[in-house]
C-alpha positions in Angstrom: 2.2 74.8 74.0 0.5 77.4 71.9 -2.0 75.3 71.1 -6.2 75.7 72.6 -8.1 72.5 73.7 -10.8 71.9 71.3 -12.2 69.1 73.2 -11.6 66.8 76.0 -11.4 63.4 74.3 -11.5 61.4 77.4 -15.5 62.8 77.7 -16.5 61.9 74.2 -17.8 59.1 72.3 -16.3 58.1 68.5 -19.1 59.7 67.0 -18.6 63.1 68.9 -15.0 62.4 67.8 -15.6 62.1 63.8 -17.6 65.1 64.5 -15.0 67.3 66.0 -12.5 66.3 63.3 -15.2 67.6 60.5 -14.7 71.2 62.5 -10.7 71.4 60.7 -7.7 69.4 59.5 -5.8 67.0 61.4 -2.5 65.7 61.2 -3.6 63.4 59.2 -5.2 64.8 56.5 -2.2 67.4 56.1 0.0 65.1 53.4 -3.5 64.5 51.5 -4.1 68.3 50.8 -0.4 68.8 49.6 -1.3 65.6 47.2 1.2 63.2 48.9 -0.9 60.4 50.5 -1.3 57.5 48.9 -4.8 56.6 49.9 -6.3 59.9 50.6 -6.8 62.8 47.5 -7.7 66.3 48.4 -11.3 65.5 47.1 -11.7 63.2 49.5 -10.9 65.1 52.4 -13.3 67.8 50.9 -16.3 65.4 50.9 -15.3 64.3 54.3 -14.8 68.3 55.5 -18.1 69.2 54.0 -20.2 65.8 55.5 -20.6 64.4 51.7 -18.8 60.9 52.8 -18.3 59.2 55.9 -14.3 58.5 56.4 -13.9 54.7 56.1 -13.4 52.6 58.9 -10.1 52.0 59.9 -8.5 49.1 58.1 -6.4 45.8 60.1 -3.3 47.6 59.6 -4.5 51.0 61.2 -6.4 48.9 64.0 -2.9 47.0 65.2 -1.5 50.1 64.4 -3.4 51.6 67.6 -3.1 48.7 69.6 0.5 48.2 69.5 0.4 52.1 70.2 1.1 51.6 74.0 4.1 49.0 73.2 5.9 51.9 70.5 5.7 54.4 73.1 7.2 52.1 75.9 10.4 50.9 73.6 10.7 54.9 72.6 11.3 55.4 76.5 13.1 52.3 77.0 15.6 53.2 74.0 16.1 56.8 74.8 15.3 57.7 78.6 12.6 60.3 77.6 9.7 59.5 79.4 6.2 60.3 77.6 3.0 61.4 78.5 -0.7 61.2 77.3 -2.5 64.2 75.7 -6.4 63.5 76.2 -7.3 66.4 74.0 -8.3 67.2 70.0 -5.8 70.6 70.4 -6.4 73.6 67.2 -4.1 76.2 66.8 -4.6 79.8 68.5 -4.4 81.8 65.1 -6.2 79.3 62.5 -9.2 77.2 64.4 -9.3 74.9 61.4 -5.8 73.3 62.1 -6.5 70.5 64.4 -4.3 68.2 66.5 -4.5 64.4 67.9 -0.8 63.4 69.5 -0.1 60.4 70.3 1.9 61.6 73.3 3.8 64.5 74.6 7.7 64.3 76.1 8.0 64.8 79.7 10.4 68.1 79.9 10.6 69.2 76.2 8.7 71.2 74.1 8.3 68.2 71.5 6.0 65.2 70.9 5.7 61.8 69.7 4.0 59.9 67.2 4.0 56.3 67.4 4.0 54.1 63.9 3.9 50.7 63.0 4.5 49.4 59.4 5.1 45.7 57.6 8.5 44.5 56.4 7.5 45.1 53.0 7.6 48.9 53.7 11.2 49.1 55.6 12.6 50.8 52.4 10.5 53.7 53.0 12.6 54.4 56.4 15.7 54.0 55.5 18.4 50.8 55.5 21.3 53.1 57.5 20.4 56.9 57.2 17.4 58.6 58.9 14.6 58.6 56.4 10.1 59.4 57.1 8.0 58.7 54.8 7.0 62.2 53.4 3.3 62.1 54.8 4.2 61.2 57.9 6.5 64.2 58.3 4.1 66.7 57.3 2.3 65.4 60.1 4.4 66.0 62.7 5.1 69.5 60.6 1.5 69.7 61.3 1.5 69.0 64.8 4.7 71.5 65.4 2.6 74.5 63.7 -0.4 73.7 66.1 1.6 73.5 69.3 4.5 75.6 68.4 7.2 73.1 69.4 10.6 73.2 68.1 10.9 68.8 67.3 8.7 66.1 67.1 9.7 62.1 67.8 8.8 59.3 65.8 8.9 55.8 66.1 8.1 52.9 64.2 8.0 49.0 64.7 8.5 47.5 61.0 7.6 44.3 60.7 6.6 43.2 64.1 10.3 43.0 64.8 13.2 46.0 63.5 12.3 49.2 65.6 13.5 52.7 64.7 12.8 56.1 66.1 13.9 59.7 65.1 13.8 63.4 66.0 12.4 65.7 63.9 13.7 69.4 63.9 10.8 72.3 63.0 11.2 73.9 59.9 9.3 77.2 59.4 9.2 77.1 55.8 7.3 74.2 55.4 5.4 74.9 58.4 4.1 78.4 55.8 3.7 76.1 53.5 1.2 73.9 55.5 -0.7 76.8 56.7 -1.2 78.3 53.4 -2.6 75.6 51.4 -4.6 74.4 54.8 -6.1 77.9 55.3 -6.8 77.8 50.9 -8.4 73.9 51.4 -10.2 75.2 54.4 -12.0 78.7 52.3 -12.8 75.6 50.0 -14.8 73.6 52.6 -16.4 76.8 54.2 -17.5 77.9 50.8 -18.7 74.9 49.4 -16.5 74.2 46.3 -14.4 71.4 46.0 -10.5 71.7 44.9 -9.4 71.2 41.1 -10.1 68.0 39.7 -7.4 65.5 40.5 -7.3 61.5 39.1 -8.5 59.8 42.1 -11.5 58.0 42.3 -13.3 60.4 44.7 -13.0 62.9 42.0 -14.2 60.2 39.7 -17.8 59.7 42.0 -17.9 63.3 43.0 -18.5 64.1 39.2 -20.7 61.4 38.6 -23.0 62.9 41.0 -22.8 66.6 40.3 -23.6 66.0 36.5 -25.5 62.6 36.2 -27.1 62.9 33.1 -26.2 64.6 30.1 -28.6 67.6 28.3 -28.4 66.7 25.0 -26.2 70.2 24.1 -22.4 70.7 22.7 -20.5 73.1 23.5 -17.2 74.9 22.3 -14.4 73.6 25.0 -11.7 76.4 26.0 -7.8 75.9 24.8 -6.6 73.9 27.6 -9.4 70.9 26.6 -7.1 70.1 23.6 -3.5 70.3 25.7 -6.3 67.8 28.4 -6.5 65.3 25.2 -3.6 65.1 24.5 -2.4 64.5 28.2 -5.4 61.8 28.1 -3.4 60.3 24.7 -0.4 60.2 26.2 -1.4 58.0 29.1 -3.8 55.6 27.6 -1.4 54.5 25.2 1.3 54.1 28.2 -1.6 52.3 30.2 -1.8 49.9 26.9 2.4 49.1 26.9 2.3 48.9 30.1 -0.4 46.3 30.2 1.1 44.2 27.3 4.6 44.3 29.6 2.7 43.0 32.1 1.1 41.1 30.3 3.8 39.3 28.5 5.8 38.8 32.5 2.7 36.7 33.6 2.5 34.3 30.4 6.0 34.1 31.0 5.6 32.6 35.0 2.9 30.7 34.1 4.7 29.1 31.2 7.6 28.4 34.2 4.7 27.0 36.5 3.3 24.8 33.9 1.2 22.3 35.6 2.2 23.8 39.3 -0.1 25.7 40.9 2.6 27.2 43.3 5.6 28.8 42.7 8.7 30.4 44.5 11.0 32.9 43.6 13.2 34.6 47.1 10.5 35.2 49.0 8.3 36.1 46.6 5.2 33.2 46.0 3.6 32.7 42.3 -0.1 31.1 42.4 -1.9 30.1 39.0 -5.0 28.3 40.7 -7.7 26.5 38.9 -10.9 28.2 40.3 -14.5 27.1 39.5 -16.9 29.4 39.3 -20.6 29.8 38.4 -22.2 32.3 37.1 -25.6 33.2 34.9 -25.9 32.7 31.5 -27.7 35.8 30.8 -28.6 35.0 27.2 -29.6 31.7 27.6 -32.3 32.9 30.4 -33.5 35.2 27.9 -33.5 32.9 24.6 -35.5 30.0 26.5 -37.5 31.9 29.3 -37.7 35.5 28.0 -40.7 36.5 30.3 -38.7 35.3 33.0 -35.5 37.1 31.9 -37.7 40.6 31.3 -39.3 40.5 35.1 -35.5 40.2 36.9 -34.2 42.7 34.9 -33.5 46.0 36.5 -32.6 49.7 34.2 -29.7 52.1 35.2 -27.9 54.6 33.7 -24.5 56.3 33.4 -22.5 58.6 31.3 -20.0 56.5 29.0 -17.1 59.1 28.0 -15.5 58.6 24.8 -13.2 60.7 22.7 -13.2 60.8 18.6 
């Protein structure tokens, strides 16, 4: 194995482990940097690595994925006959030390590792029905691990819906690995230089812009020619959004008409609910009219920048 040990994960706590992760790019970061992660954007990774936001706490699915990791690893050994062992350490690439790897298992007697996954039944199509298929974010994850370790192949095992097990062998793709090294090197240069990556459509980009430019100065400027193209793109997607919202509303209205007074309806394995919900809200207009002194007493002032195109 070509990789070097950064830290022994058996000897450090969770906070120290998080701090070590900030020192480089891990396998779960690779797809986000490439723009192929559904849950994290390049901007979000940059904010985490520069210490401007804390990584989100793992959710319920991630928790059970960790709990069931041993189960998946044991089942992999049972079905393949390949023994695996833990590697209690955070590894880094010998030439690109910012490329890190926390691998689930090493395969005994092979230049290979094992990545263990769990997912819900609703994601089964992502793993293929007949042939082998791996979600792209996980393919990049194991390619990142092969880049760090120098291994020639990797195994992936997944438990789907708690009752369907699949395993795959992924061979080293040097062209894809070279691509990952290039984009991760470029990304890490942005981290070290304190320069964010290009803005995208993520909430993280929106929040960073609000943090960088919280208030307008009242001045007007001439925008570059690229702004016209961006305005046209926004107009196009705004129209698509409007049409999609109308189609969505039409489908919901027809479903409500089918339900009538009923609260729940079943269509195959899909559950449609139109439930009566009672809520209590403060009538601020009435409070302002009848008790203006109380209304003024509890007013709080905040500011934000409203974005419009005319």
